[in-house]
VMD Tcl script that builds the backbone (N, CA, C; Angstrom):
set m [mol new atoms 540]
animate dup $m
set s [atomselect $m all]
$s set {name element resname resid chain x y z} {
  {N N LEU 1 A -6.590 -8.896 7.726}
  {CA C LEU 1 A -7.122 -7.891 8.772}
  {C C LEU 1 A -8.178 -6.507 8.811}
  {N N GLU 2 A -9.025 -6.305 9.105}
  {CA C GLU 2 A -9.371 -4.857 8.789}
  {C C GLU 2 A -10.203 -4.147 10.185}
  {N N LEU 3 A -9.501 -2.829 10.501}
  {CA C LEU 3 A -9.634 -2.411 11.550}
  {C C LEU 3 A -11.041 -1.789 11.318}
  {N N VAL 4 A -11.767 -2.025 12.686}
  {CA C VAL 4 A -13.066 -1.512 12.521}
  {C C VAL 4 A -13.105 -0.731 13.476}
  {N N ASP 5 A -12.353 -0.472 14.712}
  {CA C ASP 5 A -13.082 0.645 15.486}
  {C C ASP 5 A -11.777 0.508 16.438}
  {N N VAL 6 A -11.653 1.855 17.141}
  {CA C VAL 6 A -10.267 2.092 18.130}
  {C C VAL 6 A -10.869 2.840 19.509}
  {N N GLN 7 A -10.918 2.677 20.169}
  {CA C GLN 7 A -11.415 3.404 21.409}
  {C C GLN 7 A -10.569 4.099 21.680}
  {N N GLU 8 A -11.005 5.481 22.529}
  {CA C GLU 8 A -9.602 6.560 22.665}
  {C C GLU 8 A -8.786 6.010 23.664}
  {N N SER 9 A -7.289 6.620 23.773}
  {CA C SER 9 A -6.500 5.981 24.544}
  {C C SER 9 A -6.989 6.804 26.230}
  {N N PRO 10 A -7.035 5.923 27.394}
  {CA C PRO 10 A -7.322 6.199 28.713}
  {C C PRO 10 A -6.428 7.566 28.755}
  {N N ASP 11 A -6.638 8.556 29.742}
  {CA C ASP 11 A -5.803 9.542 30.174}
  {C C ASP 11 A -4.844 8.688 31.564}
  {N N LEU 12 A -3.607 8.777 30.956}
  {CA C LEU 12 A -2.887 8.676 32.031}
  {C C LEU 12 A -2.354 10.035 33.087}
  {N N HIS 13 A -2.789 9.624 33.952}
  {CA C HIS 13 A -2.338 11.182 34.889}
  {C C HIS 13 A -1.347 10.787 36.154}
  {N N GLU 14 A -1.092 9.451 35.870}
  {CA C GLU 14 A 0.321 8.769 36.863}
  {C C GLU 14 A 0.869 7.940 36.206}
  {N N ALA 15 A 2.133 7.772 36.720}
  {CA C ALA 15 A 3.078 6.954 35.822}
  {C C ALA 15 A 2.802 5.466 35.766}
  {N N ILE 16 A 2.638 4.717 34.501}
  {CA C ILE 16 A 2.292 3.365 34.498}
  {C C ILE 16 A 3.735 2.736 34.343}
  {N N PRO 17 A 3.940 1.359 34.927}
  {CA C PRO 17 A 2.878 0.762 35.297}
  {C C PRO 17 A 2.431 0.881 37.068}
  {N N ASN 18 A 1.206 0.909 37.196}
  {CA C ASN 18 A 0.414 1.131 38.155}
  {C C ASN 18 A -0.540 -0.101 38.608}
  {N N GLU 19 A -1.763 0.116 39.663}
  {CA C GLU 19 A -2.548 -0.772 40.086}
  {C C GLU 19 A -3.320 -0.942 38.879}
  {N N ARG 20 A -3.999 0.031 38.066}
  {CA C ARG 20 A -5.210 0.019 37.316}
  {C C ARG 20 A -4.015 -0.505 36.270}
  {N N HIS 21 A -3.232 -0.150 35.622}
  {CA C HIS 21 A -2.596 -0.688 34.375}
  {C C HIS 21 A -1.193 -0.995 34.840}
  {N N PRO 22 A -1.492 -2.522 34.783}
  {CA C PRO 22 A 0.011 -3.206 35.341}
  {C C PRO 22 A 1.394 -3.527 34.417}
  {N N SER 23 A 1.077 -3.101 33.323}
  {CA C SER 23 A 1.938 -3.118 32.426}
  {C C SER 23 A 2.364 -1.653 32.035}
  {N N ASP 24 A 3.747 -1.636 31.387}
  {CA C ASP 24 A 4.057 -0.119 31.153}
  {C C ASP 24 A 3.899 0.157 29.761}
  {N N HIS 25 A 3.064 -0.850 29.238}
  {CA C HIS 25 A 2.461 -0.617 27.563}
  {C C HIS 25 A 1.042 0.587 27.499}
  {N N VAL 26 A 1.492 1.425 27.023}
  {CA C VAL 26 A -0.019 2.482 26.899}
  {C C VAL 26 A -1.061 1.195 26.632}
  {N N PRO 27 A -2.054 1.390 27.474}
  {CA C PRO 27 A -3.216 0.659 26.672}
  {C C PRO 27 A -4.360 1.031 25.772}
  {N N ILE 28 A -4.611 0.411 24.794}
  {CA C ILE 28 A -4.980 0.563 23.627}
  {C C ILE 28 A -6.231 -0.667 23.392}
  {N N VAL 29 A -7.078 -0.225 22.638}
  {CA C VAL 29 A -8.440 -0.995 22.477}
  {C C VAL 29 A -8.487 -0.650 21.260}
  {N N ALA 30 A -8.308 -2.001 19.987}
  {CA C ALA 30 A -8.941 -1.919 18.982}
  {C C ALA 30 A -9.498 -3.278 18.449}
  {N N ARG 31 A -10.620 -3.064 17.549}
  {CA C ARG 31 A -11.458 -4.227 17.272}
  {C C ARG 31 A -10.891 -4.300 15.440}
  {N N PHE 32 A -10.562 -5.474 15.390}
  {CA C PHE 32 A -10.455 -6.010 13.938}
  {C C PHE 32 A -11.517 -6.984 13.485}
  {N N ARG 33 A -11.797 -7.162 12.032}
  {CA C ARG 33 A -12.416 -7.989 11.328}
  {C C ARG 33 A -11.489 -9.110 10.584}
  {N N CYS 34 A -11.921 -10.165 9.988}
  {CA C CYS 34 A -10.701 -10.961 9.086}
  {C C CYS 34 A -11.411 -10.634 7.800}
  {N N ARG 35 A -10.829 -10.577 6.686}
  {CA C ARG 35 A -11.322 -10.194 5.767}
  {C C ARG 35 A -11.397 -11.170 4.814}
  {N N SER 36 A -12.460 -11.316 3.917}
  {CA C SER 36 A -12.075 -12.888 2.871}
  {C C SER 36 A -11.193 -12.606 2.377}
  {N N GLN 37 A -10.926 -14.161 1.924}
  {CA C GLN 37 A -9.787 -14.125 0.810}
  {C C GLN 37 A -10.045 -13.369 -0.580}
  {N N ARG 38 A -11.037 -13.126 -0.735}
  {CA C ARG 38 A -11.363 -12.492 -2.020}
  {C C ARG 38 A -11.042 -10.921 -1.423}
  {N N GLY 39 A -10.765 -10.389 -0.711}
  {CA C GLY 39 A -10.412 -9.021 -0.456}
  {C C GLY 39 A -9.025 -8.511 -0.994}
  {N N ARG 40 A -7.797 -8.087 -0.134}
  {CA C ARG 40 A -6.800 -7.430 -0.247}
  {C C ARG 40 A -6.016 -8.797 -1.116}
  {N N ASN 41 A -5.722 -9.579 -0.957}
  {CA C ASN 41 A -5.076 -10.626 -1.392}
  {C C ASN 41 A -5.642 -11.589 -2.413}
  {N N GLY 42 A -6.832 -11.407 -2.799}
  {CA C GLY 42 A -7.487 -11.959 -3.629}
  {C C GLY 42 A -6.607 -12.179 -5.029}
  {N N LEU 43 A -7.044 -12.986 -5.914}
  {CA C LEU 43 A -6.436 -13.337 -7.262}
  {C C LEU 43 A -6.930 -11.984 -7.967}
  {N N ARG 44 A -8.109 -11.504 -8.453}
  {CA C ARG 44 A -8.610 -10.412 -8.708}
  {C C ARG 44 A -8.274 -8.772 -8.498}
  {N N HIS 45 A -7.989 -8.879 -7.132}
  {CA C HIS 45 A -7.540 -7.531 -6.407}
  {C C HIS 45 A -5.794 -7.451 -6.683}
  {N N VAL 46 A -5.029 -8.440 -6.883}
  {CA C VAL 46 A -3.821 -8.333 -7.425}
  {C C VAL 46 A -3.347 -7.849 -8.830}
  {N N ALA 47 A -4.609 -8.994 -9.242}
  {CA C ALA 47 A -4.195 -8.710 -11.140}
  {C C ALA 47 A -4.515 -6.999 -11.181}
  {N N LYS 48 A -5.942 -6.654 -10.599}
  {CA C LYS 48 A -6.132 -5.105 -10.801}
  {C C LYS 48 A -4.916 -4.316 -10.605}
  {N N GLU 49 A -4.114 -4.749 -9.289}
  {CA C GLU 49 A -3.335 -3.715 -8.536}
  {C C GLU 49 A -1.801 -3.668 -9.730}
  {N N TRP 50 A -1.795 -4.858 -10.535}
  {CA C TRP 50 A -0.743 -5.142 -11.355}
  {C C TRP 50 A -1.173 -4.126 -12.633}
  {N N PHE 51 A -2.258 -4.361 -12.841}
  {CA C PHE 51 A -3.039 -3.555 -14.218}
  {C C PHE 51 A -2.996 -1.902 -13.783}
  {N N TRP 52 A -3.803 -1.602 -12.492}
  {CA C TRP 52 A -3.461 0.054 -12.432}
  {C C TRP 52 A -1.821 0.676 -12.231}
  {N N SER 53 A -0.888 -0.392 -11.930}
  {CA C SER 53 A 0.643 0.132 -11.520}
  {C C SER 53 A 1.187 0.534 -13.289}
  {N N LEU 54 A 0.837 -0.908 -14.438}
  {CA C LEU 54 A 0.854 -0.762 -15.655}
  {C C LEU 54 A 0.555 0.763 -16.228}
  {N N ALA 55 A -0.964 0.875 -15.491}
  {CA C ALA 55 A -1.434 2.160 -16.231}
  {C C ALA 55 A -1.096 3.415 -15.477}
  {N N GLY 56 A 0.127 3.733 -14.935}
  {CA C GLY 56 A 0.155 4.870 -14.249}
  {C C GLY 56 A -0.304 5.123 -13.033}
  {N N ARG 57 A -1.113 4.580 -12.729}
  {CA C ARG 57 A -2.117 4.752 -11.707}
  {C C ARG 57 A -1.534 4.656 -10.111}
  {N N GLU 58 A -1.442 5.108 -8.996}
  {CA C GLU 58 A -0.738 4.730 -7.961}
  {C C GLU 58 A -1.723 3.675 -7.498}
  {N N ALA 59 A -1.152 2.282 -7.247}
  {CA C ALA 59 A -1.980 1.414 -6.952}
  {C C ALA 59 A -2.156 1.447 -5.040}
  {N N SER 60 A -2.306 0.876 -4.603}
  {CA C SER 60 A -2.919 0.872 -3.018}
  {C C SER 60 A -1.598 -0.040 -2.163}
  {N N THR 61 A -1.261 -0.668 -2.836}
  {CA C THR 61 A 0.264 -1.749 -2.396}
  {C C THR 61 A 0.832 -2.131 -2.982}
  {N N VAL 62 A 2.051 -2.276 -2.805}
  {CA C VAL 62 A 3.158 -2.716 -3.604}
  {C C VAL 62 A 3.265 -4.351 -3.397}
  {N N LEU 63 A 3.158 -4.699 -4.574}
  {CA C LEU 63 A 2.878 -6.515 -4.900}
  {C C LEU 63 A 4.044 -7.183 -4.591}
  {N N SER 64 A 4.151 -7.860 -3.836}
  {CA C SER 64 A 5.329 -8.793 -3.591}
  {C C SER 64 A 5.405 -9.886 -4.771}
  {N N THR 65 A 6.300 -10.493 -4.524}
  {CA C THR 65 A 6.474 -11.641 -6.049}
  {C C THR 65 A 5.439 -12.759 -5.673}
  {N N GLU 66 A 5.523 -13.423 -4.159}
  {CA C GLU 66 A 3.887 -14.197 -4.508}
  {C C GLU 66 A 3.169 -13.682 -5.289}
  {N N GLN 67 A 2.260 -12.417 -4.762}
  {CA C GLN 67 A 1.622 -11.693 -5.343}
  {C C GLN 67 A 1.614 -11.786 -6.994}
  {N N LEU 68 A 2.746 -11.395 -7.194}
  {CA C LEU 68 A 2.861 -10.941 -8.745}
  {C C LEU 68 A 2.781 -12.013 -9.668}
  {N N GLN 69 A 3.271 -13.612 -9.314}
  {CA C GLN 69 A 2.772 -14.669 -9.679}
  {C C GLN 69 A 1.448 -14.981 -9.582}
  {N N ARG 70 A 0.549 -14.993 -8.954}
  {CA C ARG 70 A -0.785 -15.683 -8.267}
  {C C ARG 70 A -1.444 -14.131 -9.620}
  {N N ALA 71 A -1.217 -12.704 -9.770}
  {CA C ALA 71 A -1.817 -11.996 -10.717}
  {C C ALA 71 A -1.252 -12.664 -12.243}
  {N N PHE 72 A -0.260 -13.504 -12.261}
  {CA C PHE 72 A 0.089 -13.489 -13.878}
  {C C PHE 72 A -0.802 -14.738 -14.294}
  {N N GLN 73 A -1.351 -15.628 -13.090}
  {CA C GLN 73 A -2.091 -16.431 -13.413}
  {C C GLN 73 A -3.330 -16.476 -13.702}
  {N N VAL 74 A -3.948 -14.841 -13.557}
  {CA C VAL 74 A -5.170 -14.397 -13.945}
  {C C VAL 74 A -5.159 -14.060 -15.239}
  {N N TYR 75 A -4.000 -13.519 -15.888}
  {CA C TYR 75 A -3.882 -12.960 -17.489}
  {C C TYR 75 A -3.602 -14.314 -18.378}
  {N N GLU 76 A -2.649 -15.321 -17.602}
  {CA C GLU 76 A -1.985 -16.219 -18.789}
  {C C GLU 76 A -3.137 -17.209 -19.501}
  {N N ASP 77 A -2.854 -17.821 -20.606}
  {CA C ASP 77 A -3.834 -18.503 -21.404}
  {C C ASP 77 A -3.481 -20.134 -20.730}
  {N N GLY 78 A -2.971 -20.689 -20.262}
  {CA C GLY 78 A -2.412 -22.116 -19.624}
  {C C GLY 78 A -1.369 -22.533 -19.857}
  {N N ASN 79 A -0.639 -21.595 -20.847}
  {CA C ASN 79 A 0.528 -22.406 -21.645}
  {C C ASN 79 A 1.970 -21.656 -20.947}
  {N N GLY 80 A 1.616 -20.707 -19.848}
  {CA C GLY 80 A 3.005 -20.189 -18.715}
  {C C GLY 80 A 3.065 -18.777 -19.946}
  {N N ARG 81 A 2.230 -18.427 -20.408}
  {CA C ARG 81 A 2.538 -16.996 -21.742}
  {C C ARG 81 A 1.095 -16.278 -21.344}
  {N N ILE 82 A 1.506 -15.049 -21.684}
  {CA C ILE 82 A 0.016 -13.947 -21.757}
  {C C ILE 82 A 0.178 -13.436 -22.929}
  {N N SER 83 A -1.032 -13.981 -24.034}
  {CA C SER 83 A -1.086 -13.649 -25.285}
  {C C SER 83 A -2.260 -12.621 -25.676}
  {N N ALA 84 A -2.204 -11.587 -26.408}
  {CA C ALA 84 A -3.231 -10.294 -26.531}
  {C C ALA 84 A -4.308 -10.828 -26.285}
  {N N SER 85 A -4.905 -11.698 -26.595}
  {CA C SER 85 A -6.252 -12.146 -26.716}
  {C C SER 85 A -6.335 -12.227 -25.387}
  {N N SER 86 A -5.399 -13.115 -24.426}
  {CA C SER 86 A -6.139 -13.946 -23.128}
  {C C SER 86 A -6.017 -12.562 -22.074}
  {N N PHE 87 A -4.734 -11.607 -22.277}
  {CA C PHE 87 A -4.994 -10.553 -21.919}
  {C C PHE 87 A -6.309 -9.704 -21.713}
  {N N GLN 88 A -6.621 -9.435 -22.898}
  {CA C GLN 88 A -7.947 -8.924 -23.391}
  {C C GLN 88 A -8.970 -9.711 -22.459}
  {N N LYS 89 A -8.891 -10.821 -22.691}
  {CA C LYS 89 A -10.051 -11.491 -21.892}
  {C C LYS 89 A -9.953 -11.393 -20.426}
  {N N ALA 90 A -8.948 -11.157 -19.901}
  {CA C ALA 90 A -9.156 -11.195 -18.344}
  {C C ALA 90 A -9.490 -9.598 -18.367}
  {N N LEU 91 A -9.124 -8.597 -18.858}
  {CA C LEU 91 A -9.402 -7.521 -18.655}
  {C C LEU 91 A -10.650 -7.310 -18.521}
  {N N THR 92 A -11.400 -8.225 -19.430}
  {CA C THR 92 A -12.813 -8.047 -19.634}
  {C C THR 92 A -13.676 -8.927 -17.962}
  {N N LEU 93 A -12.796 -9.374 -17.870}
  {CA C LEU 93 A -13.231 -10.179 -16.573}
  {C C LEU 93 A -12.937 -9.625 -15.159}
  {N N LEU 94 A -12.070 -8.569 -15.435}
  {CA C LEU 94 A -11.665 -7.950 -14.028}
  {C C LEU 94 A -12.523 -6.579 -14.164}
  {N N PHE 95 A -13.071 -6.343 -15.081}
  {CA C PHE 95 A -13.772 -4.935 -15.179}
  {C C PHE 95 A -15.086 -5.162 -16.314}
  {N N PRO 96 A -15.878 -6.130 -15.764}
  {CA C PRO 96 A -17.072 -6.521 -16.132}
  {C C PRO 96 A -18.163 -5.368 -16.746}
  {N N SER 97 A -18.513 -4.502 -15.955}
  {CA C SER 97 A -19.304 -3.304 -16.136}
  {C C SER 97 A -18.728 -2.411 -17.369}
  {N N ALA 98 A -17.869 -1.731 -16.812}
  {CA C ALA 98 A -17.431 -0.638 -17.840}
  {C C ALA 98 A -15.652 -0.862 -17.602}
  {N N PHE 99 A -14.862 -0.871 -18.692}
  {CA C PHE 99 A -13.459 -0.837 -18.729}
  {C C PHE 99 A -13.262 0.742 -18.463}
  {N N PRO 100 A -12.351 1.139 -17.576}
  {CA C PRO 100 A -11.758 2.341 -17.657}
  {C C PRO 100 A -11.114 2.848 -18.806}
  {N N ALA 101 A -11.412 4.051 -19.312}
  {CA C ALA 101 A -10.909 4.444 -20.483}
  {C C ALA 101 A -10.353 5.871 -19.897}
  {N N ASP 102 A -8.927 5.962 -20.326}
  {CA C ASP 102 A -8.313 6.996 -20.201}
  {C C ASP 102 A -7.321 6.960 -21.174}
  {N N ALA 103 A -5.874 7.559 -21.147}
  {CA C ALA 103 A -5.152 8.119 -21.977}
  {C C ALA 103 A -4.201 7.001 -21.610}
  {N N ASN 104 A -3.764 6.912 -20.170}
  {CA C ASN 104 A -3.038 5.922 -19.601}
  {C C ASN 104 A -3.447 4.512 -19.409}
  {N N VAL 105 A -4.329 4.558 -19.595}
  {CA C VAL 105 A -4.794 3.107 -19.732}
  {C C VAL 105 A -4.909 2.499 -20.905}
  {N N SER 106 A -4.989 3.145 -21.872}
  {CA C SER 106 A -5.193 2.873 -23.099}
  {C C SER 106 A -3.574 2.782 -23.723}
  {N N THR 107 A -2.491 3.754 -22.931}
  {CA C THR 107 A -1.370 3.095 -23.471}
  {C C THR 107 A -0.587 2.138 -22.655}
  {N N ALA 108 A -1.274 1.682 -21.549}
  {CA C ALA 108 A -1.042 0.287 -20.998}
  {C C ALA 108 A -1.120 -0.665 -21.797}
  {N N VAL 109 A -2.556 -0.843 -22.142}
  {CA C VAL 109 A -3.085 -1.906 -23.011}
  {C C VAL 109 A -2.413 -1.880 -24.349}
  {N N GLU 110 A -2.288 -0.794 -25.018}
  {CA C GLU 110 A -1.143 -0.827 -26.058}
  {C C GLU 110 A 0.192 -1.431 -25.894}
  {N N ARG 111 A 0.833 -0.940 -25.154}
  {CA C ARG 111 A 2.046 -1.161 -24.585}
  {C C ARG 111 A 2.348 -2.860 -24.338}
  {N N PHE 112 A 0.957 -3.558 -23.787}
  {CA C PHE 112 A 1.328 -4.469 -23.602}
  {C C PHE 112 A 1.071 -5.617 -24.958}
  {N N ARG 113 A -0.051 -5.017 -25.739}
  {CA C ARG 113 A -0.238 -5.583 -26.918}
  {C C ARG 113 A 1.357 -5.829 -27.779}
  {N N GLU 114 A 2.300 -4.254 -27.827}
  {CA C GLU 114 A 3.450 -4.203 -28.231}
  {C C GLU 114 A 4.055 -5.267 -27.994}
  {N N ALA 115 A 4.256 -5.592 -26.650}
  {CA C ALA 115 A 5.428 -6.549 -26.250}
  {C C ALA 115 A 4.958 -8.069 -26.319}
  {N N GLY 116 A 3.830 -8.261 -26.979}
  {CA C GLY 116 A 3.812 -9.602 -27.942}
  {C C GLY 116 A 3.276 -10.737 -26.403}
  {N N ASP 117 A 3.708 -12.265 -26.705}
  {CA C ASP 117 A 3.314 -12.801 -25.379}
  {C C ASP 117 A 4.343 -12.710 -24.585}
  {N N VAL 118 A 3.706 -12.726 -22.879}
  {CA C VAL 118 A 4.615 -12.431 -22.081}
  {C C VAL 118 A 4.540 -13.568 -21.366}
  {N N ASN 119 A 5.838 -14.042 -20.668}
  {CA C ASN 119 A 5.597 -14.857 -19.975}
  {C C ASN 119 A 5.660 -14.538 -18.509}
  {N N CYS 120 A 6.061 -15.198 -17.307}
  {CA C CYS 120 A 6.066 -14.376 -16.003}
  {C C CYS 120 A 6.634 -13.710 -15.419}
  {N N GLU 121 A 8.430 -14.118 -16.064}
  {CA C GLU 121 A 9.100 -13.000 -15.858}
  {C C GLU 121 A 9.330 -11.480 -16.179}
  {N N GLU 122 A 8.678 -11.663 -17.804}
  {CA C GLU 122 A 8.394 -10.481 -18.300}
  {C C GLU 122 A 7.337 -9.684 -17.901}
  {N N PHE 123 A 6.162 -10.095 -17.082}
  {CA C PHE 123 A 5.123 -9.626 -16.481}
  {C C PHE 123 A 5.665 -9.022 -15.133}
  {N N VAL 124 A 6.393 -9.430 -14.551}
  {CA C VAL 124 A 6.899 -9.057 -13.200}
  {C C VAL 124 A 7.760 -7.691 -13.376}
  {N N ALA 125 A 8.642 -8.231 -14.267}
  {CA C ALA 125 A 9.513 -6.988 -15.070}
  {C C ALA 125 A 8.741 -5.759 -15.337}
  {N N MET 126 A 7.585 -5.940 -16.158}
  {CA C MET 126 A 6.820 -5.345 -16.338}
  {C C MET 126 A 6.242 -4.007 -15.520}
  {N N TYR 127 A 6.150 -4.841 -14.159}
  {CA C TYR 127 A 5.503 -4.431 -13.102}
  {C C TYR 127 A 6.434 -3.543 -12.312}
  {N N LEU 128 A 7.773 -4.165 -11.906}
  {CA C LEU 128 A 8.910 -3.050 -11.582}
  {C C LEU 128 A 9.188 -2.243 -12.101}
  {N N GLU 129 A 9.262 -2.015 -13.312}
  {CA C GLU 129 A 9.003 -1.025 -14.363}
  {C C GLU 129 A 8.346 0.110 -14.332}
  {N N ALA 130 A 6.926 -0.340 -13.979}
  {CA C ALA 130 A 5.759 0.817 -13.844}
  {C C ALA 130 A 5.750 1.265 -12.457}
  {N N VAL 131 A 6.576 0.582 -11.537}
  {CA C VAL 131 A 6.839 0.836 -9.914}
  {C C VAL 131 A 7.706 2.125 -9.743}
  {N N LYS 132 A 8.899 1.863 -10.630}
  {CA C LYS 132 A 9.842 2.175 -10.460}
  {C C LYS 132 A 9.553 4.081 -11.565}
  {N N MET 133 A 8.656 3.807 -12.236}
  {CA C MET 133 A 8.214 4.838 -12.994}
  {C C MET 133 A 7.195 5.975 -12.073}
  {N N GLY 134 A 6.512 5.227 -11.527}
  {CA C GLY 134 A 5.171 5.795 -11.027}
  {C C GLY 134 A 5.382 6.272 -9.637}
  {N N GLY 135 A 6.481 5.161 -8.813}
  {CA C GLY 135 A 6.698 5.374 -7.651}
  {C C GLY 135 A 6.060 4.768 -6.629}
  {N N LEU 136 A 6.015 4.386 -5.443}
  {CA C LEU 136 A 5.920 3.973 -4.546}
  {C C LEU 136 A 4.435 4.091 -3.726}
  {N N PRO 137 A 3.389 3.297 -3.734}
  {CA C PRO 137 A 2.501 3.844 -3.291}
  {C C PRO 137 A 2.220 4.423 -2.007}
  {N N GLY 138 A 1.612 5.636 -1.517}
  {CA C GLY 138 A 1.750 6.292 -0.375}
  {C C GLY 138 A 2.872 7.082 -0.183}
  {N N LEU 139 A 3.963 7.152 -1.307}
  {CA C LEU 139 A 5.017 7.943 -0.839}
  {C C LEU 139 A 4.782 9.612 -1.089}
  {N N SER 140 A 3.885 9.951 -1.629}
  {CA C SER 140 A 3.595 11.219 -1.723}
  {C C SER 140 A 2.750 11.697 -0.021}
  {N N ASP 141 A 2.144 10.740 0.374}
  {CA C ASP 141 A 1.621 11.123 1.896}
  {C C ASP 141 A 2.528 10.979 2.523}
  {N N LEU 142 A 3.830 10.367 2.701}
  {CA C LEU 142 A 4.848 10.067 3.328}
  {C C LEU 142 A 5.530 11.533 3.420}
  {N N HIS 143 A 5.733 12.108 2.598}
  {CA C HIS 143 A 6.410 13.462 1.936}
  {C C HIS 143 A 5.432 14.753 2.520}
  {N N ASP 144 A 4.557 14.559 2.280}
  {CA C ASP 144 A 3.868 15.461 2.932}
  {C C ASP 144 A 3.760 15.541 4.418}
  {N N ALA 145 A 3.606 14.542 5.009}
  {CA C ALA 145 A 3.885 14.330 6.760}
  {C C ALA 145 A 5.307 14.729 7.251}
  {N N PHE 146 A 6.291 14.676 6.138}
  {CA C PHE 146 A 7.780 15.136 6.586}
  {C C PHE 146 A 7.571 16.813 6.607}
  {N N ARG 147 A 7.046 17.273 5.094}
  {CA C ARG 147 A 7.148 18.556 5.370}
  {C C ARG 147 A 6.454 19.262 6.516}
  {N N LEU 148 A 5.515 18.374 6.975}
  {CA C LEU 148 A 4.394 18.886 8.363}
  {C C LEU 148 A 5.581 18.862 9.475}
  {N N LEU 149 A 6.222 17.779 9.412}
  {CA C LEU 149 A 6.841 17.856 10.881}
  {C C LEU 149 A 8.292 18.276 10.668}
  {N N ASP 150 A 8.899 18.945 9.844}
  {CA C ASP 150 A 10.216 19.748 9.415}
  {C C ASP 150 A 9.743 21.332 9.614}
  {N N ARG 151 A 9.492 21.181 10.224}
  {CA C ARG 151 A 9.122 23.005 10.812}
  {C C ARG 151 A 10.175 23.896 10.257}
  {N N ASP 152 A 11.235 23.978 10.539}
  {CA C ASP 152 A 12.149 24.629 10.188}
  {C C ASP 152 A 12.612 24.595 8.649}
  {N N LYS 153 A 11.952 23.681 8.026}
  {CA C LYS 153 A 12.008 23.458 6.514}
  {C C LYS 153 A 13.447 23.131 5.874}
  {N N ASN 154 A 14.112 22.728 6.736}
  {CA C ASN 154 A 15.915 22.389 6.164}
  {C C ASN 154 A 15.996 21.502 5.662}
  {N N GLY 155 A 14.849 20.333 5.496}
  {CA C GLY 155 A 14.713 19.042 4.726}
  {C C GLY 155 A 15.624 17.847 5.946}
  {N N THR 156 A 15.576 18.298 7.014}
  {CA C THR 156 A 15.659 17.263 7.778}
  {C C THR 156 A 15.017 17.407 9.249}
  {N N LEU 157 A 14.639 16.143 9.912}
  {CA C LEU 157 A 14.345 16.682 11.166}
  {C C LEU 157 A 15.229 16.349 12.033}
  {N N ASP 158 A 15.365 17.281 13.314}
  {CA C ASP 158 A 16.265 17.175 13.968}
  {C C ASP 158 A 15.741 16.776 15.733}
  {N N LEU 159 A 16.205 16.421 16.478}
  {CA C LEU 159 A 15.720 15.736 17.655}
  {C C LEU 159 A 14.711 16.832 18.119}
  {N N GLN 160 A 14.491 17.989 18.435}
  {CA C GLN 160 A 13.529 18.970 18.739}
  {C C GLN 160 A 11.827 18.429 17.941}
  {N N GLU 161 A 12.241 18.513 16.752}
  {CA C GLU 161 A 11.365 18.113 15.760}
  {C C GLU 161 A 10.689 16.964 15.726}
  {N N LEU 162 A 11.520 15.868 16.101}
  {CA C LEU 162 A 10.827 14.435 16.050}
  {C C LEU 162 A 10.234 14.424 17.898}
  {N N LEU 163 A 10.954 15.036 18.650}
  {CA C LEU 163 A 10.216 15.182 19.692}
  {C C LEU 163 A 8.986 15.554 19.981}
  {N N ASP 164 A 8.636 16.691 19.273}
  {CA C ASP 164 A 7.464 17.588 19.281}
  {C C ASP 164 A 6.145 16.569 18.560}
  {N N ALA 165 A 7.093 15.534 17.266}
  {CA C ALA 165 A 5.919 14.918 16.524}
  {C C ALA 165 A 5.425 13.530 17.626}
  {N N PHE 166 A 6.407 13.526 18.395}
  {CA C PHE 166 A 6.001 12.238 19.625}
  {C C PHE 166 A 4.988 13.163 20.597}
  {N N GLU 167 A 5.329 14.250 20.868}
  {CA C GLU 167 A 4.400 14.453 21.857}
  {C C GLU 167 A 2.980 14.991 21.371}
  {N N GLN 168 A 3.052 15.346 20.107}
  {CA C GLN 168 A 1.262 15.575 19.294}
  {C C GLN 168 A 0.954 14.046 19.213}
  {N N CYS 169 A 1.564 13.037 18.879}
  {CA C CYS 169 A 1.008 11.755 18.587}
  {C C CYS 169 A 0.615 11.237 19.724}
  {N N ALA 170 A 1.555 10.901 20.713}
  {CA C ALA 170 A 1.548 9.998 21.588}
  {C C ALA 170 A 0.558 10.146 22.874}
  {N N PRO 171 A -0.134 9.154 23.556}
  {CA C PRO 171 A -1.190 9.286 24.129}
  {C C PRO 171 A -0.733 9.403 25.910}
  {N N THR 172 A 0.744 9.847 25.927}
  {CA C THR 172 A 0.913 9.863 27.131}
  {C C THR 172 A 2.199 10.931 27.193}
  {N N ARG 173 A 3.189 11.149 28.376}
  {CA C ARG 173 A 4.131 12.066 28.162}
  {C C ARG 173 A 5.230 11.505 27.506}
  {N N VAL 174 A 5.768 12.080 27.015}
  {CA C VAL 174 A 7.386 12.149 26.066}
  {C C VAL 174 A 8.197 12.299 27.363}
  {N N PRO 175 A 9.021 11.415 27.633}
  {CA C PRO 175 A 10.387 11.691 28.598}
  {C C PRO 175 A 11.063 12.002 28.152}
  {N N ARG 176 A 11.350 13.322 27.584}
  {CA C ARG 176 A 12.592 14.261 26.893}
  {C C ARG 176 A 13.968 13.921 27.590}
  {N N ASP 177 A 13.516 14.304 29.208}
  {CA C ASP 177 A 14.836 14.108 29.508}
  {C C ASP 177 A 15.847 12.948 29.347}
  {N N GLU 178 A 14.934 11.994 29.213}
  {CA C GLU 178 A 15.401 10.687 29.130}
  {C C GLU 178 A 16.229 10.432 27.682}
  {N N ILE 179 A 15.195 11.032 26.877}
  {CA C ILE 179 A 15.784 11.006 25.363}
  {C C ILE 179 A 17.199 11.875 25.307}
  {N N GLU 180 A 16.886 13.351 25.866}
  {CA C GLU 180 A 17.793 14.162 25.137}
  {C C GLU 180 A 19.168 13.521 25.650}
}
mol reanalyze $m
mol bondsrecalc $m
mol representation Tube
mol addrep $m
């Protein structure tokens, strides 16, 4: 699913549930549309995500074991292994107009060629090592958000900082007296 639109949260001037809002959940209206199978989970996408991770670029998502096995199918040459030539052929198919060229990409291609023929287990291990070296996607955003919430800059979020964050983000009043 892809998020298309979100309506503003209603102003709740009275406690819910009530006649207008019979549920105790804050009413939120969002519109979604289905992505095609060629989108985020398509073979080409997961194959590119694997390659970007190997090249040291931050991928947009962490790939599951199933996605890695599917990505392997894009690169492998039909015998359960990826040769240097099948790897190069797959890159040409994944990046038909212009292959991205920078030092990290060149290093990733060279690292793959040095590895020789690669089976699925080695393919997954290469990805896991790259993710370990490069960090999880979005981790820097999480660190930035934490630093914003940690007002006293002591490296932890105390209850007051957490409640302040809830008040800033929640569309309704945070019941501090019930939480404290």
